[in-house]
C-alpha positions as CSV (number, residue, x, y, z in Angstrom):
1,M,-0.1,0.0,0.0
2,K,1.4,3.4,-0.5
3,G,-0.4,6.6,0.3
4,R,-0.1,9.9,1.7
5,S,-1.8,12.5,3.8
6,E,-3.3,15.6,1.8
7,S,-6.1,18.2,2.9
8,S,-8.9,16.6,0.9
9,G,-8.5,13.7,2.6
10,F,-5.8,10.5,2.0
11,L,-4.0,9.4,-1.3
12,F,-4.2,5.7,-1.6
13,A,-2.1,4.2,-4.7
14,G,-2.8,7.3,-6.7
15,T,-6.5,8.2,-5.8
16,P,-7.8,10.5,-3.2
17,L,-9.7,9.0,-0.6
18,T,-11.9,10.6,1.8
19,P,-11.6,9.8,5.6
20,H,-13.7,7.3,5.4
21,F,-11.3,4.9,3.9
22,L,-8.5,5.8,6.8
23,F,-8.5,2.5,8.4
24,A,-10.0,0.6,5.4
25,S,-7.1,-1.9,5.7
26,I,-5.1,-3.3,8.9
27,Y,-2.5,-4.9,6.8
28,R,-0.4,-4.4,3.9
29,N,-2.7,-4.5,1.0
30,K,-2.8,-2.2,-1.6
31,H,-6.6,-0.8,-1.8
32,C,-8.0,1.3,-4.0
33,P,-11.8,2.3,-4.6
34,A,-11.8,0.4,-7.9
35,C,-10.4,-2.7,-6.0
36,L,-11.9,-2.8,-2.8
37,R,-14.8,-5.5,-2.5
38,I,-16.5,-5.0,0.8
39,L,-18.9,-8.2,0.8
40,V,-21.5,-7.3,3.5
41,R,-24.8,-9.2,3.8
42,N,-27.9,-9.2,5.8
43,Y,-28.4,-12.9,7.2
44,S,-31.2,-14.1,8.5
45,S,-30.6,-15.7,12.4
46,E,-31.8,-19.1,10.6
47,D,-29.3,-19.1,8.3
48,P,-27.0,-22.3,8.7
49,M,-23.7,-20.9,7.9
50,H,-21.3,-20.2,11.0
51,K,-21.0,-17.1,12.7
52,I,-18.2,-15.5,14.2
53,Q,-19.2,-12.8,16.9
54,N,-17.5,-10.1,18.7
55,W,-16.0,-11.2,22.0
56,I,-16.6,-8.6,25.0
57,D,-16.8,-9.4,28.7
58,G,-16.2,-13.0,28.1
59,Q,-19.2,-13.6,26.0
60,D,-20.4,-13.8,22.3
61,L,-22.1,-10.4,21.2
62,D,-23.4,-9.5,17.4
63,S,-23.2,-6.2,16.3
64,S,-25.4,-3.7,17.0
65,E,-26.4,-3.3,13.7
66,G,-26.5,-7.1,12.7
67,A,-24.4,-6.8,9.5
68,W,-22.1,-9.5,8.7
69,L,-18.8,-10.0,6.4
70,E,-18.1,-13.0,4.2
71,N,-14.8,-14.7,5.1
72,R,-13.5,-16.6,1.9
73,N,-10.9,-19.5,1.7
74,P,-7.7,-18.4,0.0
75,H,-7.4,-21.5,-1.6
76,N,-10.9,-21.9,-3.3
77,D,-12.7,-18.8,-2.8
78,E,-15.5,-20.4,-1.2
79,V,-17.1,-18.5,2.0
80,I,-16.0,-19.9,5.2
81,N,-17.9,-18.5,7.6
82,L,-19.7,-15.2,8.6
83,V,-18.3,-12.3,10.9
84,T,-19.8,-9.9,12.6
85,N,-19.3,-6.1,11.4
86,S,-18.7,-4.0,14.2
87,T,-19.7,-0.5,14.6
88,S,-18.2,2.6,16.7
89,A,-20.9,1.6,19.4
90,D,-19.3,-2.0,19.4
91,V,-16.1,-0.8,19.9
92,D,-17.3,1.5,22.8
93,T,-19.0,-1.3,24.4
94,A,-15.5,-3.6,24.2
95,V,-13.7,-0.7,25.6
96,A,-15.7,0.0,28.8
97,A,-16.3,-3.8,29.7
98,A,-11.9,-3.7,29.4
99,K,-11.9,-0.4,31.5
100,S,-14.2,-1.9,34.0
101,A,-12.0,-5.1,34.5
102,Q,-8.8,-3.7,33.9
103,P,-8.0,-2.4,37.9
104,E,-8.8,-6.0,39.7
105,W,-6.4,-7.5,36.7
106,A,-3.5,-5.0,37.7
107,G,-4.2,-5.4,41.3
108,M,-3.0,-9.1,40.7
109,T,0.8,-10.2,41.4
110,P,2.7,-10.3,38.5
111,V,3.4,-14.0,39.4
112,A,-0.2,-14.6,39.7
113,R,-0.9,-13.0,36.3
114,G,2.0,-15.2,34.7
115,Q,0.3,-18.1,36.0
116,L,-3.2,-17.4,34.2
117,L,-0.8,-16.8,31.0
118,G,0.7,-20.3,31.7
119,A,-2.6,-21.9,31.9
120,I,-3.8,-20.0,28.6
121,V,-0.3,-21.3,27.0
122,S,-1.8,-25.1,28.5
123,E,-4.8,-24.8,26.6
124,M,-3.4,-23.5,23.4
125,R,-0.9,-26.6,23.6
126,N,-4.4,-29.0,24.3
127,S,-6.0,-27.0,21.3
128,A,-3.0,-26.5,18.7
129,R,-4.7,-29.0,16.1
130,E,-7.7,-26.9,16.1
131,L,-5.8,-23.6,16.0
132,A,-3.1,-24.9,13.2
133,N,-6.4,-26.1,11.2
134,C,-7.9,-22.6,11.4
135,V,-4.7,-20.8,10.6
136,A,-4.4,-23.2,7.7
137,M,-8.0,-22.7,6.2
138,E,-8.2,-18.7,6.6
139,T,-4.8,-18.0,5.5
140,G,-4.3,-20.6,2.6
141,K,-1.1,-21.9,4.7
142,P,0.2,-25.6,4.2
143,P,-0.2,-27.4,7.2
144,Q,3.3,-27.6,8.4
145,D,3.6,-23.7,8.3
146,A,0.4,-23.4,10.0
147,A,1.5,-25.8,12.6
148,G,4.7,-23.8,12.8
149,E,3.2,-20.7,13.5
150,V,1.1,-22.3,16.4
151,G,4.2,-23.6,17.9
152,G,5.7,-20.1,17.7
153,A,2.9,-18.5,19.4
154,I,3.1,-21.2,22.2
155,L,6.5,-20.1,22.7
156,Q,5.8,-16.4,22.4
157,G,3.1,-17.1,25.5
158,D,5.9,-19.4,27.5
159,Y,8.1,-16.5,27.4
160,F,6.4,-13.7,28.9
161,A,4.2,-16.0,31.1
162,G,7.8,-16.6,32.7
163,E,8.0,-12.6,32.7
164,G,5.5,-12.5,35.6
165,M,8.5,-13.8,37.9
166,R,10.5,-10.9,36.6
167,L,9.3,-7.8,35.5
168,Y,12.6,-6.1,36.2
169,G,13.1,-3.0,37.8
170,R,16.2,-1.5,38.8
171,S,18.0,-0.2,41.8
172,L,19.8,3.3,41.6
173,T,22.1,4.8,43.6
174,S,21.7,8.6,44.7
175,G,24.2,11.4,45.5
176,M,22.1,11.9,48.7
177,T,22.9,10.5,51.8
178,D,20.4,7.7,53.2
179,K,18.4,7.9,50.2
180,H,17.2,4.6,48.2
181,S,16.0,4.9,44.8
182,H,14.4,1.9,42.9
183,T,12.0,1.5,39.5
184,V,9.0,-0.5,39.1
185,R,6.6,-1.3,36.0
186,Q,2.8,-0.7,35.9
187,P,0.4,-1.0,33.5
188,R,-0.5,1.5,31.0
189,G,-4.2,0.8,31.4
190,V,-6.4,-0.7,28.0
191,A,-4.3,-1.9,25.2
192,G,-5.6,-1.3,21.7
193,L,-4.1,-4.5,19.7
194,I,-4.3,-4.3,15.9
195,V,-3.0,-7.5,14.2
196,P,-2.8,-8.3,10.5
197,A,-3.8,-11.8,9.0
198,N,-0.4,-12.9,7.3
199,T,0.8,-14.9,10.7
200,P,-2.3,-14.3,12.7
201,I,-1.9,-16.3,16.1
202,A,1.6,-15.4,16.1
203,N,0.7,-11.7,15.9
204,I,-2.1,-12.2,18.1
205,A,0.5,-13.9,20.7
206,W,3.1,-11.5,20.2
207,K,1.0,-8.5,21.1
208,T,-1.6,-10.0,23.5
209,F,0.9,-11.8,26.0
210,P,3.2,-8.7,26.8
211,A,0.3,-6.6,27.3
212,L,-1.7,-8.8,29.5
213,I,1.8,-9.8,32.0
214,C,2.1,-5.9,32.4
215,G,-1.2,-5.8,34.0
216,N,-3.3,-4.2,30.9
217,S,-6.7,-5.3,29.8
218,V,-7.1,-5.7,25.9
219,V,-9.7,-4.8,23.2
220,M,-8.3,-6.3,20.0
221,K,-9.3,-5.5,16.5
222,A,-9.0,-8.9,14.6
223,A,-7.8,-9.0,10.9
224,E,-10.8,-9.1,8.4
225,D,-9.3,-12.1,6.7
226,S,-8.7,-13.8,9.7
227,P,-11.3,-13.6,12.1
228,G,-11.9,-17.5,13.2
229,I,-8.4,-17.6,14.7
230,A,-8.7,-14.5,16.8
231,D,-12.6,-16.1,18.3
232,L,-10.8,-19.6,19.0
233,F,-7.9,-17.6,21.0
234,A,-11.0,-15.3,23.1
235,K,-12.7,-18.7,24.0
236,I,-9.0,-20.4,25.1
237,T,-8.4,-17.5,27.5
238,K,-11.9,-17.7,29.2
239,R,-11.3,-21.7,29.2
240,A,-8.0,-20.9,31.2
241,G,-9.4,-18.7,33.8
242,L,-8.8,-14.9,32.6
243,P,-11.2,-13.1,34.0
244,D,-14.4,-11.6,31.7
245,G,-13.4,-8.4,30.3
246,V,-9.6,-8.9,30.3
247,F,-9.6,-9.9,26.5
248,N,-11.5,-8.6,24.2
249,V,-12.1,-9.2,20.5
250,V,-14.1,-6.7,18.1
251,H,-14.3,-7.8,14.2
252,G,-15.2,-5.9,11.5
253,L,-13.7,-3.5,9.0
254,G,-11.1,-0.6,9.6
255,N,-13.6,2.0,9.3
256,P,-15.2,2.2,11.8
257,A,-14.2,-0.4,14.1
258,G,-10.0,0.2,13.8
259,Q,-10.4,3.7,13.3
260,R,-13.0,3.9,16.6
261,L,-10.3,2.1,18.7
262,V,-7.8,4.1,17.8
263,E,-9.8,7.4,18.5
264,H,-10.9,5.9,21.7
265,Q,-9.9,8.2,24.8
266,D,-9.8,5.3,27.2
267,I,-7.4,3.5,24.9
268,D,-4.0,3.9,26.3
269,V,-1.5,2.1,24.6
270,I,-1.9,1.0,20.8
271,S,-0.1,-1.6,19.0
272,F,-0.4,-2.0,15.3
273,T,1.0,-4.1,12.7
274,G,0.5,-3.1,9.1
275,S,1.4,-0.1,6.4
276,T,3.6,2.6,6.9
277,Q,0.8,4.6,5.9
278,V,-1.9,3.6,8.0
279,G,0.6,3.5,10.8
280,R,1.5,7.1,10.4
281,M,-2.0,7.8,10.4
282,I,-2.7,6.1,13.6
283,A,0.7,7.6,14.9
284,Q,-1.0,11.4,14.3
285,T,-4.4,10.5,15.6
286,A,-3.5,8.7,19.0
287,G,-0.3,11.4,19.4
288,Q,-3.0,13.9,19.8
289,R,-3.9,12.6,23.1
290,L,-0.6,11.3,23.7
291,A,-1.4,7.6,24.0
292,R,1.4,5.3,23.9
293,V,1.8,3.9,20.1
294,S,3.8,1.0,18.9
295,V,4.0,0.7,15.2
296,E,5.6,-2.7,13.1
297,L,5.4,-1.3,9.7
298,G,6.5,-2.3,6.3
299,G,9.9,-3.6,5.2
300,K,11.7,-3.9,1.5
301,N,14.4,-6.3,3.2
302,P,17.6,-7.0,1.2
303,I,19.8,-10.2,0.9
304,V,23.2,-9.8,-0.3
305,V,25.1,-13.0,-1.9
306,C,28.5,-12.0,-2.1
307,D,31.4,-13.5,-4.4
308,D,33.0,-16.0,-1.8
309,A,28.8,-17.3,-0.6
310,D,28.3,-20.8,-0.6
311,L,26.0,-20.5,-3.6
312,N,23.3,-23.0,-3.0
313,E,23.2,-22.3,0.6
314,A,22.3,-18.6,-0.1
315,A,19.6,-19.7,-2.8
316,K,17.9,-21.8,-0.4
317,W,17.8,-19.1,1.7
318,V,16.6,-16.5,-0.7
319,V,13.7,-18.9,-1.6
320,L,12.8,-19.1,1.8
321,S,13.1,-15.1,2.5
322,A,11.4,-14.3,-0.7
323,F,8.7,-17.1,-1.2
324,S,7.6,-18.8,1.8
325,N,4.4,-17.7,3.7
326,A,3.5,-16.9,-0.1
327,G,6.0,-13.7,0.2
328,Q,3.3,-12.1,3.0
329,R,5.9,-11.4,5.6
330,C,6.9,-7.7,6.6
331,A,10.8,-9.5,6.9
332,S,10.2,-11.1,3.6
333,G,13.8,-10.7,1.8
334,S,12.7,-9.1,-1.6
335,L,15.5,-7.4,-2.7
336,I,18.3,-10.1,-3.9
337,V,21.5,-8.1,-4.0
338,V,24.2,-10.1,-5.8
339,F,28.0,-9.2,-6.9
340,D,28.2,-9.1,-10.4
341,T,31.5,-11.6,-10.9
342,I,28.9,-14.4,-9.5
343,Y,25.5,-12.9,-10.9
344,D,25.1,-14.9,-13.6
345,E,25.9,-18.2,-11.6
346,F,23.7,-17.3,-8.8
347,R,20.7,-16.6,-10.9
348,E,20.9,-19.9,-12.7
349,V,21.1,-21.4,-9.1
350,L,18.1,-19.4,-7.9
351,L,16.1,-20.2,-10.8
352,A,16.8,-24.0,-10.4
353,A,15.7,-23.6,-6.7
354,T,12.6,-21.7,-7.3
355,A,11.5,-24.2,-9.8
356,E,11.3,-26.9,-7.3
357,L,8.7,-25.2,-5.2
358,T,5.0,-26.4,-5.5
359,L,2.0,-24.4,-4.6
360,G,-1.0,-25.5,-2.8
361,V,-2.6,-26.3,0.9
362,H,-1.5,-29.8,0.8
363,E,1.4,-31.3,3.2
364,G,4.4,-30.5,2.4
365,A,3.5,-27.6,-0.1
366,S,6.1,-24.7,-0.4
367,L,3.6,-21.9,-0.1
368,G,0.1,-21.2,-0.7
369,P,-2.2,-18.3,-1.8
370,V,-2.1,-14.5,-1.0
371,I,-4.5,-13.6,1.3
372,N,-7.4,-12.3,-1.1
373,R,-8.2,-11.3,-4.5
374,R,-7.5,-7.8,-4.5
375,Q,-4.2,-8.7,-3.0
376,Q,-3.4,-11.0,-6.1
377,E,-4.7,-8.6,-8.6
378,N,-2.4,-6.0,-7.0
379,I,0.5,-7.8,-7.3
380,F,-0.2,-8.6,-10.9
381,S,-1.0,-4.9,-11.6
382,A,2.7,-4.2,-10.0
383,L,3.9,-6.6,-12.5
384,E,2.8,-4.9,-14.9
385,L,4.3,-1.8,-14.2
386,A,7.8,-3.6,-13.4
387,K,7.6,-4.8,-16.9
388,E,6.8,-1.1,-18.4
389,A,9.8,0.1,-16.2
390,G,11.9,-2.6,-18.0
391,G,11.8,-5.2,-15.6
392,N,12.3,-8.8,-17.3
393,I,10.4,-11.5,-15.5
394,L,13.1,-14.3,-15.1
395,C,10.0,-17.0,-13.6
396,G,6.5,-16.6,-12.4
397,G,4.5,-13.6,-13.2
398,S,1.4,-15.2,-13.3
399,A,-1.2,-17.2,-11.6
400,P,-0.9,-21.0,-11.9
401,T,-2.8,-22.8,-14.4
402,D,-3.4,-26.0,-12.6
403,S,-7.3,-26.2,-12.4
404,E,-6.8,-27.3,-8.7
405,L,-5.7,-23.8,-8.0
406,T,-7.1,-21.3,-10.4
407,A,-10.1,-20.4,-8.2
408,G,-7.9,-19.4,-5.4
409,Y,-5.7,-16.3,-4.9
410,Y,-2.5,-18.0,-6.4
411,V,0.7,-16.1,-7.6
412,Q,3.4,-18.1,-8.8
413,P,6.8,-17.5,-7.0
414,T,8.4,-14.7,-9.4
415,L,11.8,-13.2,-9.9
416,V,12.5,-10.0,-11.6
417,D,15.6,-8.7,-12.7
418,G,16.6,-5.3,-14.8
419,L,14.9,-3.0,-13.1
420,S,16.5,0.4,-11.6
421,N,16.9,1.0,-8.4
422,D,14.6,3.9,-8.2
423,A,11.8,1.8,-9.8
424,D,8.2,1.4,-7.8
425,M,8.6,-2.3,-7.2
426,V,12.3,-1.8,-5.8
427,A,11.3,1.0,-3.4
428,Q,7.7,-0.1,-2.6
429,E,6.9,-3.3,-0.1
430,L,4.5,-5.6,-2.6
431,F,3.6,-8.6,0.2
432,G,3.5,-11.4,-2.4
433,P,5.9,-13.8,-3.6
434,V,7.7,-11.6,-5.8
435,A,11.6,-10.4,-5.7
436,S,14.0,-8.4,-7.7
437,V,17.5,-9.1,-8.4
438,H,19.9,-6.7,-8.6
439,R,23.9,-6.4,-9.8
440,V,26.6,-5.0,-7.5
441,H,30.4,-4.4,-8.1
442,N,31.3,-4.6,-4.2
443,I,30.7,-4.4,-0.4
444,Q,30.2,-1.0,-0.5
445,E,27.8,-0.8,-3.5
446,A,25.6,-3.3,-1.7
447,L,25.6,-1.5,1.5
448,D,24.7,2.0,-0.6
449,F,22.2,0.0,-2.4
450,C,20.7,-1.6,1.0
451,N,20.6,1.8,2.5
452,A,19.0,3.9,0.0
453,G,15.5,2.8,0.6
454,S,12.9,4.4,3.1
455,Y,12.5,1.0,5.2
456,G,14.9,-0.7,7.3
457,L,13.7,-3.8,9.2
458,T,15.6,-6.5,8.1
459,S,18.7,-7.6,6.2
460,A,20.8,-10.5,5.3
461,I,24.4,-10.9,3.8
462,H,25.9,-14.5,2.8
463,T,29.7,-14.7,3.0
464,T,32.3,-16.7,4.7
465,N,34.4,-13.7,5.6
466,V,33.8,-13.0,9.0
467,D,35.3,-9.3,8.7
468,R,33.0,-8.6,5.5
469,A,29.8,-9.8,7.7
470,M,30.5,-7.6,10.7
471,W,31.3,-4.9,8.6
472,F,28.1,-4.9,7.0
473,A,25.9,-6.1,9.8
474,Q,27.1,-2.8,11.9
475,R,26.5,-0.4,8.8
476,V,23.3,-1.7,7.4
477,K,20.1,0.5,8.2
478,A,17.9,-2.4,9.7
479,G,16.6,-3.7,13.0
480,V,17.9,-7.0,12.0
481,A,21.0,-8.3,10.4
482,N,21.2,-11.6,9.4
483,V,24.5,-13.6,8.3
484,N,24.3,-16.6,6.6
485,M,20.3,-17.1,7.1
486,G,17.2,-15.4,5.6
487,T,15.8,-12.0,6.4
488,Y,13.0,-13.4,8.9
489,G,13.4,-15.9,12.0
490,S,12.9,-13.5,15.0
491,E,12.4,-15.6,18.4
492,P,10.1,-14.8,21.3
493,H,13.3,-13.3,23.4
494,M,14.8,-11.2,20.6
495,P,13.5,-7.9,20.1
496,F,12.2,-7.1,16.3
497,G,11.5,-4.0,14.7
498,G,13.2,-1.5,12.3
499,F,14.5,1.9,11.2
500,G,13.1,4.6,9.3
501,A,9.7,3.9,7.4
502,S,9.7,0.3,9.4
503,G,8.6,1.6,12.3
504,N,8.8,4.4,15.4
505,G,11.8,2.9,17.5
506,T,9.6,0.6,19.8
507,R,10.6,-3.4,19.9
508,E,8.4,-6.4,20.1
509,P,8.5,-8.7,21.4
510,G,11.5,-9.9,23.6
511,I,11.8,-7.8,27.2
512,E,11.9,-4.7,25.2
513,A,8.0,-5.4,24.9
514,L,7.3,-4.4,28.6
515,D,8.3,-0.8,27.5
516,V,5.4,-0.7,25.3
517,Y,2.9,-1.8,28.0
518,S,4.2,-0.6,31.1
519,E,5.0,2.6,32.5
520,L,8.1,3.2,34.6
521,K,8.0,4.6,38.2
522,N,10.7,5.9,40.2
523,I,10.3,5.5,44.2
524,S,12.8,6.8,46.3
525,F,12.5,6.7,49.9
526,L,14.9,8.3,52.8
527,V,16.0,6.3,55.5
528,R,16.2,7.7,59.3
529,S,19.8,7.4,60.1
530,N,18.9,7.9,64.1
531,L,17.5,4.4,64.5
532,V,20.6,2.7,65.6
533,T,22.1,4.5,68.6
């Protein structure tokens, strides 16, 4: 998605829009009025299709206006279920429930909160297959990828449940005699969490667990394309014993539901993962009332392949970074930067590795579809523009012709070369299985290429020279620098976030996430020195 603020509204993909579309999406899809299809239906109460309701104060609630959205399977375009389309009033109800429940939750000791989070994690383990099946159905991930994502979410919960026994403060020395000082963490209040659909259960865990361990209550705006997994997680928190009102979920469109959550005066901290343009709007809106904001935004992430790299190993990691999860990662490796002396050889190795990939939702498939039809169409439009800009499609570039896949939102793994450094595809996040390949002469030119863009989320370099690797890692403008790996792979205890247009300096997860969801208080006291005579 690309856009900018103008006095007449907001500009998305070159088309001026009114503020009605401000939060039309909470993830990295490129939307415009011509391609935005909002499927809202009024279904009768007797309709047999499964319906997903809001989860507020420990119970299911319909939208106050009774409208429903269709949630479609990206593999075959069939309707999976219906999800309630929330109004601003529904968000207000959820925030009120969270605000009411928060003081009692914050009043529990961090250890007790951690034990409850541990119970949630235990329920997640017991429901791991159900969670994975839901992720696979809603996002089109192959089964092993969905199961891996659930496993990562469980590890995230384990980590922050353990933080209940820490929540570290510091003892501080003073220049004043007999003065003792220390810091403690206290909750912000009500956390508004806005999650994307690309890795839904991982994103839910990424934000929910640190928010809860710090003593905040939560109102989550679920992704339009993956509402079922948010609903399952909400029911798990109930079974685990989380008090009603501490975790709430609202479904529906970015406007009004997401927009109202960001604007609400009782939301004390907002965490958003999505496009840079929407992140800027959120920061501007919430900043007017000085709410805490954490935004993890877009990325255009480079992988540098040096002339001394293991080319087969480098190709393996390039393929994983560029095409796994159908390229729908903020940390996707979409810029392949190759030394000129090995360019032709590596290109052939990379094309051979790409040709081995399989599409589908079956066990062992390499990648599934992108999340929805409009995202697929946006990718094909971007490829047409890339060809007009001089790009050469080395492989892919279209939908598959297999009859089992044509109904879905599939994009063949695509490599493009011949693009200038200022081409739109080189500068803008595309969020699909597409990567561009570029020649450089040496490590300095590679670094200059990597640092020329507006993003700075992740990066990688493949080399056997430790000095070269460290030189690059220290100088590349990115929040993550990997050596002889891919551009993704954050773990629960590792901070993740980016420079420039990739974020606002906050880091989640890791212990650094506690800084997002807590207030730091300095407590000092003076000890009477005349107690001992």
